[in-house]
N, CA, C and O of each residue as an XYZ file, in Angstrom:
344
protein
N     -18.949      1.288    -19.241
C     -17.761      0.785    -19.199
C     -16.798      1.856    -19.441
O     -16.870      2.457    -20.513
N     -15.877      2.185    -18.556
C     -14.768      3.001    -18.550
C     -13.505      2.628    -19.483
O     -13.107      1.467    -19.573
N     -12.914      3.686    -20.159
C     -11.804      3.341    -21.072
C     -10.852      3.549    -20.326
O     -10.608      4.656    -19.845
N     -10.049      2.311    -20.084
C      -8.820      2.286    -19.184
C      -7.544      2.220    -19.919
O      -7.515      1.776    -21.067
N      -6.544      2.619    -19.344
C      -5.011      2.289    -20.027
C      -4.723      1.103    -19.235
O      -5.548      0.657    -18.437
N      -3.287      0.442    -19.476
C      -3.035     -0.771    -18.919
C      -2.720     -0.487    -17.666
O      -2.686     -1.461    -16.915
N      -2.446      0.696    -17.145
C      -1.879      0.949    -15.667
C      -3.313      1.136    -14.684
O      -3.293      1.326    -13.468
N      -4.391      1.043    -15.434
C      -5.789      1.313    -14.586
C      -6.274      2.713    -14.735
O      -7.422      3.022    -14.415
N      -5.496      3.482    -15.171
C      -5.913      4.879    -15.218
C      -6.686      5.193    -16.572
O      -6.523      4.558    -17.614
N      -7.523      6.232    -16.408
C      -8.493      6.463    -17.441
C      -7.686      7.024    -18.764
O      -6.742      7.809    -18.680
N      -8.202      6.503    -19.984
C      -7.677      6.786    -21.143
C      -8.555      8.290    -21.532
O      -9.676      8.281    -22.041
N      -7.960      9.266    -21.256
C      -8.592     10.526    -21.591
C      -8.619     10.983    -22.858
O      -9.598     11.592    -23.290
N      -7.463     10.716    -23.638
C      -7.528     10.899    -25.083
C      -8.313     10.135    -25.841
O      -8.847     10.594    -26.851
N      -8.474      8.915    -25.457
C      -9.401      7.969    -26.252
C     -10.703      8.379    -25.950
O     -11.548      8.464    -26.840
N     -11.002      8.700    -24.520
C     -12.518      9.140    -24.416
C     -12.837     10.318    -25.103
O     -14.001     10.433    -25.488
N     -11.927     11.341    -25.366
C     -12.380     12.617    -25.838
C     -12.405     12.512    -27.391
O     -12.913     13.383    -28.097
N     -11.781     11.305    -27.905
C     -11.942     11.142    -29.252
C     -13.236     10.376    -29.811
O     -13.294     10.038    -30.994
N     -14.300     10.111    -28.872
C     -15.381      9.362    -29.133
C     -16.440     10.196    -29.679
O     -16.450     11.399    -29.422
N     -17.228      9.725    -30.325
C     -18.491     10.371    -30.879
C     -19.277     10.998    -29.443
O     -19.071     10.530    -28.323
N     -20.107     12.020    -29.699
C     -20.639     12.545    -28.623
C     -21.681     11.580    -27.692
O     -21.658     11.584    -26.461
N     -22.543     10.804    -28.462
C     -23.270      9.812    -27.842
C     -22.599      8.841    -26.965
O     -23.004      8.622    -25.823
N     -21.416      8.161    -27.567
C     -20.625      7.222    -26.969
C     -19.985      7.640    -25.736
O     -19.829      6.956    -24.724
N     -19.496      9.303    -26.013
C     -18.667      9.748    -24.726
C     -19.634     10.014    -23.763
O     -19.255     10.032    -22.592
N     -21.114     10.279    -24.080
C     -21.907     10.506    -22.808
C     -22.159      9.133    -22.128
O     -22.249      8.999    -20.908
N     -22.265      8.119    -23.038
C     -22.459      6.693    -22.257
C     -21.328      6.314    -21.505
O     -21.488      5.644    -20.485
N     -20.097      6.692    -21.913
C     -18.981      6.322    -20.962
C     -18.766      7.154    -19.788
O     -18.413      6.631    -18.731
N     -18.939      8.324    -19.881
C     -19.107      9.407    -18.825
C     -20.217      8.962    -17.880
O     -20.027      9.169    -16.681
N     -21.399      8.351    -18.278
C     -22.350      7.955    -17.307
C     -21.935      6.891    -16.523
O     -22.333      6.867    -15.359
N     -21.278      6.084    -16.892
C     -20.740      4.938    -16.250
C     -19.604      5.085    -15.350
O     -19.244      4.180    -14.598
N     -18.965      6.377    -15.438
C     -17.780      6.654    -14.504
C     -18.297      6.599    -13.074
O     -19.492      6.750    -12.823
N     -17.255      6.350    -12.022
C     -17.542      6.508    -10.655
C     -17.247      7.842    -10.523
O     -16.846      8.524    -11.466
N     -17.442      8.309     -9.269
C     -17.290      9.865     -8.773
C     -15.739     10.274     -8.658
O     -15.279     11.406     -8.809
N     -15.125      9.236     -8.394
C     -13.565      9.162     -8.530
C     -13.008      9.276     -9.869
O     -12.067     10.044    -10.070
N     -13.518      8.565    -10.808
C     -12.991      8.530    -12.092
C     -13.507      9.868    -12.873
O     -12.773     10.413    -13.697
N     -14.685     10.322    -12.599
C     -15.079     11.816    -12.934
C     -14.228     12.680    -12.598
O     -13.834     13.514    -13.414
N     -13.738     12.636    -11.187
C     -12.550     13.574    -10.812
C     -11.362     13.536    -11.446
O     -10.676     14.534    -11.665
N     -11.048     12.276    -11.795
C      -9.726     11.932    -12.387
C      -9.805     12.496    -13.860
O      -8.856     13.068    -14.395
N     -10.925     12.297    -14.415
C     -11.182     12.864    -15.833
C     -10.944     14.323    -15.930
O     -10.165     14.800    -16.755
N     -11.681     15.090    -15.006
C     -11.619     16.387    -14.958
C     -10.229     16.901    -14.601
O      -9.907     18.007    -15.035
N      -9.413     16.239    -13.887
C      -8.218     16.853    -13.355
C      -7.036     16.644    -14.302
O      -5.964     17.234    -14.168
N      -7.327     15.693    -15.343
C      -6.412     15.332    -16.590
C      -6.859     16.457    -17.738
O      -5.988     16.696    -18.575
N      -8.016     17.112    -17.857
C      -8.463     18.024    -18.914
C      -7.488     19.366    -18.819
O      -7.081     19.842    -17.760
N      -7.189     19.894    -20.193
C      -6.635     21.254    -20.003
C      -7.335     22.196    -19.480
O      -8.526     22.042    -19.748
N      -7.074     23.319    -18.704
C      -7.923     24.126    -17.903
C      -8.967     24.796    -18.969
O     -10.070     25.156    -18.558
N      -8.640     24.945    -20.212
C      -9.525     25.540    -21.122
C     -10.574     24.662    -21.702
O     -11.303     25.092    -22.596
N     -10.692     23.425    -21.229
C     -11.541     22.498    -22.050
C     -12.484     21.638    -20.735
O     -13.113     20.599    -20.930
N     -12.405     22.224    -19.666
C     -13.377     21.717    -18.511
C     -14.660     22.413    -18.859
O     -14.717     23.582    -19.239
N     -15.679     21.613    -18.702
C     -17.164     21.938    -18.873
C     -17.667     22.251    -17.849
O     -18.875     22.478    -17.917
N     -17.100     22.376    -16.700
C     -17.541     22.778    -15.320
C     -17.432     24.230    -15.064
O     -16.554     24.892    -15.618
N     -18.326     24.777    -14.211
C     -18.068     26.162    -13.993
C     -16.768     26.370    -12.918
O     -16.310     25.430    -12.268
N     -16.366     27.456    -12.856
C     -15.104     27.881    -12.142
C     -15.612     27.648    -10.438
O     -16.586     28.147     -9.875
N     -14.647     26.778     -9.923
C     -15.148     26.467     -8.462
C     -14.337     27.729     -7.532
O     -13.190     28.026     -7.863
N     -14.928     28.365     -6.489
C     -14.391     29.183     -5.522
C     -13.522     28.411     -4.617
O     -13.746     27.266     -4.225
N     -12.431     29.205     -4.301
C     -11.556     28.278     -3.222
C     -11.532     29.409     -1.978
O     -11.068     30.532     -2.176
N     -12.063     29.010     -0.711
C     -12.073     29.583      0.295
C     -10.747     29.700      0.905
O     -10.061     28.679      0.942
N     -10.242     30.882      1.429
C      -9.036     31.086      1.962
C      -9.326     31.685      3.461
O     -10.434     32.090      3.814
N      -8.161     31.676      4.283
C      -8.254     32.124      5.589
C      -7.398     33.410      5.989
O      -7.095     33.761      7.129
N      -7.078     34.032      4.776
C      -6.232     35.317      5.103
C      -6.751     36.472      4.432
O      -7.745     36.398      3.711
N      -6.022     37.708      4.669
C      -6.533     38.753      4.034
C      -5.207     39.414      3.206
O      -4.034     39.091      3.392
N      -5.602     40.216      2.442
C      -4.432     40.597      1.358
C      -3.556     41.392      2.248
O      -2.340     41.214      2.177
N      -3.988     42.140      2.971
C      -3.059     42.650      4.356
C      -2.100     41.965      4.725
O      -0.935     42.361      4.752
N      -2.529     40.764      5.078
C      -1.574     39.762      5.759
C      -0.417     39.275      4.635
O       0.780     39.200      4.912
N      -0.893     39.011      3.540
C      -0.033     38.692      2.638
C       1.026     39.773      2.331
O       2.217     39.555      2.112
N       0.397     40.991      2.350
C       1.538     42.066      1.941
C       2.447     42.079      2.932
O       3.624     42.197      2.592
N       2.153     41.974      4.236
C       2.883     41.980      5.649
C       3.996     40.860      5.419
O       5.177     41.063      5.703
N       3.595     39.843      4.963
C       4.478     38.488      4.514
C       5.529     38.594      3.579
O       6.601     37.989      3.575
N       5.013     39.597      2.631
C       5.882     39.648      1.529
C       5.761     39.041      0.324
O       6.518     39.187     -0.636
N       4.535     38.169      0.407
C       3.971     37.391     -0.494
C       3.315     37.893     -1.750
O       3.181     37.226     -2.776
N       2.885     39.244     -1.556
C       2.301     39.846     -2.718
C       2.975     41.094     -2.689
O       3.863     41.333     -1.871
N       2.491     42.104     -3.766
C       2.896     43.449     -3.826
C       1.815     44.468     -4.213
O       1.005     44.121     -5.072
N       1.728     45.591     -3.711
C       0.667     46.386     -3.645
C       0.937     47.065     -5.110
O       1.858     47.859     -5.298
N       0.083     46.681     -6.051
C       0.642     47.232     -7.424
C       0.587     48.702     -7.577
O       1.385     49.231     -8.350
N      -0.366     49.500     -6.848
C      -0.326     50.945     -7.018
C       1.050     51.538     -6.339
O       1.649     52.478     -6.860
N       1.483     50.923     -5.163
C       2.659     51.339     -4.612
C       3.962     51.058     -5.545
O       4.861     51.880     -5.725
N       3.914     49.949     -6.023
C       4.947     49.506     -7.263
C       4.902     50.531     -8.150
O       5.817     51.323     -8.378
N       3.772     50.505     -8.671
C       3.755     51.545    -10.099
C       4.284     52.773     -9.651
O       5.304     53.201    -10.192
N       3.599     53.565     -8.502
C       4.054     54.919     -7.970
C       5.613     54.899     -7.964
O       6.214     55.895     -8.367
N       6.244     53.875     -7.553
C       7.764     53.847     -6.994
C       8.428     53.806     -8.336
O       9.419     54.499     -8.567
N       7.849     52.928     -9.309
C       8.556     52.921    -10.653
C       8.273     54.408    -11.372
O       9.280     54.868    -11.911
N       7.346     55.043    -11.446
C       7.403     56.178    -11.616
C       8.097     57.195    -11.151
O       8.527     58.064    -11.909
N       8.269     57.211     -9.992
C       9.340     58.151     -9.311
C      10.508     57.721     -9.697
O      11.252     58.645    -10.026
N      11.032     56.512     -9.799
C      12.398     56.016    -10.093
C      12.517     56.670    -11.432
O      13.403     57.523    -11.500
N      11.869     56.470    -12.427
C      12.013     56.682    -13.889
C      11.611     58.123    -14.292
O      11.467     58.475    -15.462
N      11.423     59.018    -13.083
C      11.000     60.286    -13.476
C       9.610     60.605    -14.186
O       9.491     61.681    -14.772
N       8.652     59.777    -14.152
C       7.368     59.780    -14.726
C       6.381     60.402    -14.085
O       5.258     60.501    -14.581
N       6.708     60.901    -12.881
C       5.597     61.509    -12.091
C       5.882     62.920    -11.525
O       5.026     63.503    -10.859
């Protein structure tokens, strides 16, 4: 039995306040979609799942060319030169 709010969404705060055995029973009854909703509502430091890798289609060089990233070594060297620290 999932603990739901009036709007039909999961009551995550109430679920998290349950004793461990009751929480495990509730979690066992959730659908896959409800589990994903539960995990999406947890603060990032409270997730019990491992970190998931996200595959991307680009390289750092492409992002540097687009101006979306900064090469930190170049930036620091320029700052050292600018402020006479090199």
